[in-house]
N, C-alpha and C positions, 0 to 999 in steps of 0.2 A: 281528517281519517276518512269521512264518508266517500269522499271521491277515490281514495286510494281503495277502500272495500269494494266500491262499485267496481272499479277497474278490474280488481282481483277476482270478482264474482263473474264480471261478463267476459274477460279476455283470458283467462287462464285455461289450463286443461282442466281445472276445477270446476268444469261446468255444473249445471244443476246446483248451483248455490243460490240461496235467497237472501235478500237484504233488506231490512225496514227500518227505519228509524224516527224518531218523535222529538220534538222540542217544546217543551213547557214553557209557554211565553207568560210571564207574569202579567204582562200589559194585556193579554187577551186569555183569561183563564180557560183551560179545557178540562173536560171531565176524563175520566177513566175511559169510559165508553168511546170518546171522541179518540182517545188514543188507540184503543183497540180497534177502531174501525179506521184510522190512518194505517196502521200496521197491516189490516187485513187487505185494503185496498192496494197497497204498495206489492204484497206478495201475490195478489191476485193477477196484476199486470204481468208479473213475471212466470206466473204458472200457466200451464195449459188445460183445457178442460175442467175448470174448477165449477163443477156443478152445484157444489155447496153453497156457493155465494149466490146463485140464483135461488136456491130454496130460502135463503136468508132475507133476499128481496121480497120474496113472495110472502114470507112471514111478516116482515116490516108493513107490507101493504094490509094485511089482514089485523096485525096488531096497532093498538093505538100508540104504542111507545115500546120500543125496545129496550132491554138491559143487557147488562155485561153478560149475564148467563147464557143469552141467546147468541152471542158474538164470539165467545171464548171457544166454543167447540168447533166453530167454523175456522177461526182463526187456527187453531192447534191443526187441523185437517189440512190447512194449506201448508203450515210449516212441515208437516211430513211428507209433503210432495217433493221437498228439496232434499238433496243428500246431505246437505247442512243449512242451517238457517241462522242468519245473524241478526240481532235485535239490539239496536241502540237506543238508548232514552237519555236524553239530556234534561238537566234542570228539574229532575224528579220531584225535588223538595218543593216546586212549585203547584205541584197538584195539590188541590185544595183538600185540607185535614178531612171534610165531610165525606171524601170519596175513599177514605181508609179501608173500608171491607172490600169495596172493589177493587182497589189497588192490590192487596193482598191476594184476591182470587186470581187476578190476572197473572201476577207476576209468579204465583206459587205454580200455576197451571204451566207457564212460560219455562220456569225451571225445570219442571219434572218432564218437560217434553225434550226434544233433541236440540233445541235451540241454544245458540250460545248468545248470552245478553251480558251486554257492556252498559252500566248505570253511570252517569254523573249527577252528583248530588251535593249539596252542602249537609251537614248533619241535620237529621230531622226525626223527631220521635215515630213520625208515620212510617218509617222505615225499616221497622223490625224484622220484615221479611228479609232483607238483604243483609241485616247486620253480621250472620254468622259467615257470610262469604269474604274471601280476600278482598281487602280494600287498600287503595293507596291515596294518603292525604296529600295534597297539592297545596302548598303553602306560599303565598307571595313573599319574595324577600323583601326588606326594608327599601332596597332602591326599586323594585317592582312598585311598591305603594307610593314612594316618593314621585317617580316619574307618572304615575297616575294621578295623583292628587294636585300635581303642578299642572298638569293638562286640563284637569277639571276646573281649576282655578281661572286658568286662560280663558276658559271658555264662557264662564259665568260673569255676565255683565255686571251683577252686584259684587262679586267676589274681587273682580278686576279693579274695583275703586279702591280697596283696602291698601294701606301702607306695605311697602316690601317687607318691612320687618314683621308685620302682621301676617302676611302670606307665607313667609320662611317658617314663622312659629307655627301656623296650622300645619304644613308640610312636614315640619319637624316631630309634632306630637302625633299626627296621624300614622306617620312612617313608623315610629318607635312603637306607638301603642297598637297599632295594626298586627304587626308581626308578631308581638308579645301575647296576643289575645285572639288567636285563632281564626283571624280572617282566612278561610280556606275551604277548599271544595274538597267531597271525596269522590273517588272514582271506583266503582265497585265492578269487580268481574265476577260474573255469575255463571259460571259454566261446569261441565262435569268432565 
């Protein structure tokens, strides 16, 4: 999807489109400030004469520690330089719960701007700010879970040693229960 949007933004007659994306990796937790700075950097590279970023850099030199309220105005200013800006955030549920206030501030600001936002996330109580927007639930089928579980068992040196009957039982239970108990991802589309 990212590659398709990059191509669309770069090659079409729809020039002056901005695109920024971020993936919250559970193995390497990020802050909302890290998210905002990553989006800002990507849009800065695509824009011209963004003096606001230089001002932010000077502020960072003077200040011991920047916070989200320093970065959001500059990010919004960069977004406004484009005819339309697309922001994609993946695995938002992996954002630490302790950053809920900053997350709400950032998302509320982006939603109020001219940005088109697409968020991928599992259900999570910290996502109150996006709950009122249209969303699509993506649920794996029983076959999807069966295929995934079988592959994971084949990779695990410990599980490989189980009898075939035990492996089959694990696959069957996880496939049936997983599809019944909401192993799913929600995709939110935040746009106006």
